[in-house]
C-alpha positions in Angstrom: 43.8 5.8 0.2 44.5 2.1 1.2 44.1 3.1 4.7 40.7 4.8 4.2 39.3 1.7 2.5 40.7 -0.4 5.3 39.0 1.7 7.8 35.6 1.6 5.9 35.9 -2.2 5.4 36.2 -2.6 9.2 33.3 -0.5 10.0 30.1 -2.6 11.0 27.5 -2.7 8.4 25.0 -1.0 10.5 27.3 2.0 11.2 27.8 2.2 7.4 24.0 2.2 6.9 23.4 5.0 9.5 26.1 7.1 7.7 24.6 6.7 4.4 21.1 7.3 5.9 22.4 10.4 7.5 23.9 11.7 4.4 20.7 11.0 2.6 18.7 13.2 4.9 21.1 16.2 4.2 20.5 15.8 0.6 16.7 15.3 1.2 16.6 18.6 3.1 18.4 20.6 0.4 16.0 19.2 -2.1 13.0 20.1 0.1 14.2 23.7 0.3 14.4 23.9 -3.5 11.0 22.4 -4.1 9.5 25.1 -1.7 11.3 28.0 -3.4 10.6 26.8 -6.9 7.0 26.1 -6.0 6.3 29.8 -5.5 6.8 30.3 -9.4 6.2 27.0 -11.1 3.4 24.2 -10.8 4.6 21.6 -8.3 3.7 19.1 -11.0 6.2 20.7 -13.2 8.9 20.8 -10.6 8.3 17.0 -10.0 8.7 16.3 -13.6 12.1 18.2 -13.9 13.3 16.4 -10.8 12.6 13.1 -12.5 13.7 14.0 -15.8 17.2 15.5 -14.7 17.5 12.6 -12.3 17.4 10.4 -15.3 19.8 12.2 -17.3 22.2 12.3 -14.2 22.1 8.6 -13.7 22.6 7.6 -17.6 26.4 8.0 -17.5 26.6 5.7 -14.6 24.5 3.3 -16.5 26.7 3.4 -19.6 29.8 2.8 -17.3 28.1 -0.4 -16.0 27.6 -1.8 -19.5 24.9 0.2 -21.0 21.7 -1.6 -22.0 23.1 -4.8 -20.2 23.1 -2.9 -16.9 19.3 -2.5 -17.3 18.4 -6.1 -17.6 16.2 -7.2 -14.8 13.9 -10.3 -14.2 11.8 -8.0 -11.9 10.2 -5.6 -14.5 6.8 -5.9 -12.9 8.0 -4.7 -9.4 10.0 -2.1 -11.0 6.7 -0.8 -12.6 4.8 -1.0 -9.3 7.6 0.8 -7.7 7.5 3.5 -10.3 3.7 4.1 -10.0 4.0 4.5 -6.2 7.1 6.6 -6.3 5.0 9.0 -8.7 2.1 9.1 -6.1 4.5 9.7 -3.2 6.3 12.5 -5.2 3.5 14.4 -6.5 1.6 14.3 -3.1 5.0 15.2 -1.1 5.7 18.1 -3.6 2.3 19.6 -3.1 2.6 19.4 0.7 6.2 21.0 0.7 5.0 24.0 -1.4 1.9 24.8 0.7 2.9 23.9 4.4 5.8 25.3 6.4 9.0 23.3 5.9 9.5 22.3 9.6 5.8 20.9 9.7 5.9 19.0 6.5 9.3 17.5 7.5 7.9 16.5 10.8 4.8 15.0 9.2 7.0 12.9 6.9 8.4 11.3 10.2 5.1 9.2 10.4 6.9 7.0 7.7 8.5 4.6 10.1 5.3 4.1 11.8 3.9 2.8 8.6 7.1 1.0 7.8 7.6 -1.3 10.7 4.4 -3.3 10.3 4.9 -3.2 6.4 8.4 -4.7 7.0 7.3 -7.3 9.3 4.6 -8.3 6.8 6.5 -8.3 3.5 10.1 -8.4 4.6 9.8 -10.9 7.7 12.0 -8.6 9.6 12.2 -9.3 13.4 11.5 -6.1 15.6 11.9 -6.7 19.4 10.8 -4.6 22.1 13.5 -2.0 22.6 13.5 -1.0 18.8 9.5 -0.8 19.1 9.8 1.1 22.3 12.3 3.7 20.7 10.1 4.0 17.5 7.0 4.7 19.5 8.8 7.3 21.6 9.8 9.1 18.4 6.1 8.9 17.2 5.2 10.5 20.5 7.6 13.3 19.7 6.0 13.8 16.2 2.6 14.2 18.2 4.2 16.7 20.5 5.7 18.6 17.6 2.5 19.0 15.5 -0.2 19.1 18.4 -3.1 17.9 16.3 -6.2 19.8 17.4 -9.2 21.3 15.5 -9.8 21.0 11.7 -6.8 19.1 9.9 -5.8 20.9 6.7 -6.2 18.9 3.4 -2.4 19.5 2.7 -1.6 17.7 6.2 -3.5 14.7 5.1 -1.8 14.7 1.8 1.4 14.9 3.5 0.6 11.9 5.6 -0.7 10.0 2.6 2.7 10.7 0.8 4.6 9.2 3.8 2.5 6.1 3.8 3.1 5.5 0.0 6.8 6.3 0.5 6.9 3.6 3.0 5.7 1.1 0.7 8.3 2.4 -1.8 11.0 1.8 0.6 9.6 -1.7 1.1 9.9 -2.5 -2.5 13.2 -0.9 -2.8 14.5 -3.1 0.0 13.3 -6.2 -1.9 14.8 -5.1 -5.1 18.2 -4.1 -3.6 19.0 -7.6 -2.8 19.4 -8.3 -6.5 19.3 -4.9 -8.3 22.1 -2.3 -8.4 21.4 1.2 -7.0 22.0 2.7 -10.6 19.5 0.2 -12.0 16.8 1.1 -9.4 17.5 4.9 -9.9 17.2 4.6 -13.7 13.9 2.6 -13.6 12.4 5.0 -11.1 13.5 8.1 -13.1 12.4 6.8 -16.5 8.9 5.6 -15.3 8.3 8.8 -13.1 9.4 11.0 -16.2 7.0 9.1 -18.4 4.0 9.1 -16.0 4.2 12.8 -14.8 4.9 14.2 -18.4 1.2 14.4 -19.4 0.2 16.4 -16.4 3.3 18.5 -16.7 2.4 19.7 -20.2 -1.1 20.6 -19.0 0.4 22.9 -16.4 3.5 24.1 -18.1 5.3 27.3 -17.2 8.5 28.2 -18.9 11.2 28.4 -16.1 13.8 31.1 -16.2 17.5 30.4 -16.6 17.8 30.7 -12.8 14.9 28.4 -12.1 16.2 25.9 -14.8 19.6 25.7 -12.9 17.8 25.3 -9.8 15.8 22.6 -11.0 18.9 20.8 -12.1 20.4 21.0 -8.5 17.0 19.9 -7.2 17.6 16.6 -9.3 21.2 16.3 -8.3 20.2 16.3 -4.6 17.3 14.0 -5.1 19.5 11.5 -7.0 22.1 11.7 -4.2 19.6 11.1 -1.6 18.1 8.1 -3.1 21.4 6.7 -3.9 22.4 7.1 -0.2 19.2 5.4 0.9 19.5 2.6 -1.4 23.2 2.0 -0.1 21.7 2.2 3.6 19.0 -0.3 2.8 21.6 -2.8 1.3 23.5 -2.9 4.7 20.6 -2.9 7.3 16.9 -3.3 7.9 14.5 -0.8 6.9 13.4 -0.5 10.6 17.0 0.7 11.4 17.5 2.9 8.4 14.2 4.8 8.5 14.4 6.3 12.1 17.7 8.2 11.1 15.4 10.6 9.0 14.4 12.1 12.3 17.6 14.1 12.4 16.3 16.1 9.3 14.0 18.2 11.6 17.2 20.0 12.7 18.1 20.9 9.1 14.6 21.8 8.1 14.1 24.0 11.1 17.3 25.8 10.4 16.4 26.1 6.5 13.0 27.2 7.2 14.1 29.9 9.6 17.0 31.2 7.3 15.4 31.0 4.1 11.6 31.3 4.6 11.4 33.1 7.8 9.5 30.2 9.4 9.9 30.1 13.2 9.3 26.6 14.7 7.2 26.6 17.9 8.6 25.4 21.3 6.5 22.2 20.8 8.2 21.6 17.5 11.6 21.9 19.1 10.5 19.8 22.1 9.2 17.0 19.8 12.2 17.4 17.7 14.4 16.6 20.8 12.5 13.5 21.8 12.6 12.3 18.2 16.3 12.9 18.0 17.1 11.1 21.5 15.1 8.0 20.2 17.1 7.9 17.0 20.3 8.3 18.7 19.4 5.4 21.0 18.6 3.2 18.0 21.8 4.0 16.3 24.0 3.5 19.5 22.2 0.2 20.5 22.7 -1.4 17.1 26.2 -0.2 16.8 27.0 -1.8 20.2 25.6 -5.1 19.4 27.8 -5.3 16.2 24.7 -5.9 14.0 25.4 -8.2 11.1 23.3 -7.9 8.1 23.4 -11.8 7.6 21.5 -12.5 10.7 17.5 -12.3 10.7 17.3 -12.0 14.5 17.7 -8.3 15.5 18.9 -8.1 19.0 17.2 -4.9 19.8 
């Protein structure tokens, strides 16, 4: 155990961030699969509420372990409230998109998030992004365009998915700012509590009583979602958002595989080609930052 801890301590922060971000994408894909599956029988609003409520229950024992009510003390309650409202907007629009669009497509549309995030990170976090990372991110976005091949009329659900990506990008910016002073469990508690509170009225209006199987899957959905958020928060504490966010691109592999195996969705050759371009750009960013021995304490990113 000591050797493992020593090995982990010697790993550069950026490499740790990439590990946490990658693990987060795996849990996020598992959550998306359950959202789509449960959305065939239950209203997406109800699925979203159960995800938030069960997530709150899951995090409560960790809050107790950290000191109970004292662990929830914060001087940034207003920012938590803003983050909670934004999270609800992103969650509801995202859950709707997952239930009506093919899994690979909605995942690909989610990859527009870094495009929104880079200018937001520069504006609100004062992060320095140099040419090589700009170029790699732009190439990744070109891969997204190849994958979705926009033409003709755009489905409303596609626009809703893009709206969810934009709002979630803002959520990640607020998470980054809060993570400098707030513990991951504190962030997760406030998001779960506020989301449960804000979604409950809509949930009651559309309520459909879930079966035992659906109830269990709803709980598992919350587990995967909580693990995904926790991994993302840990990644953001170790590296800039413009480094963490492109790792999500790898999720297209998991989404395509799950879509084919579970929902019989066959991604087009264009989706696969775009995915390859996206993955190559992501791998380049990860390799470049690891080679430079990125240190989170510096504000000048050599990329």
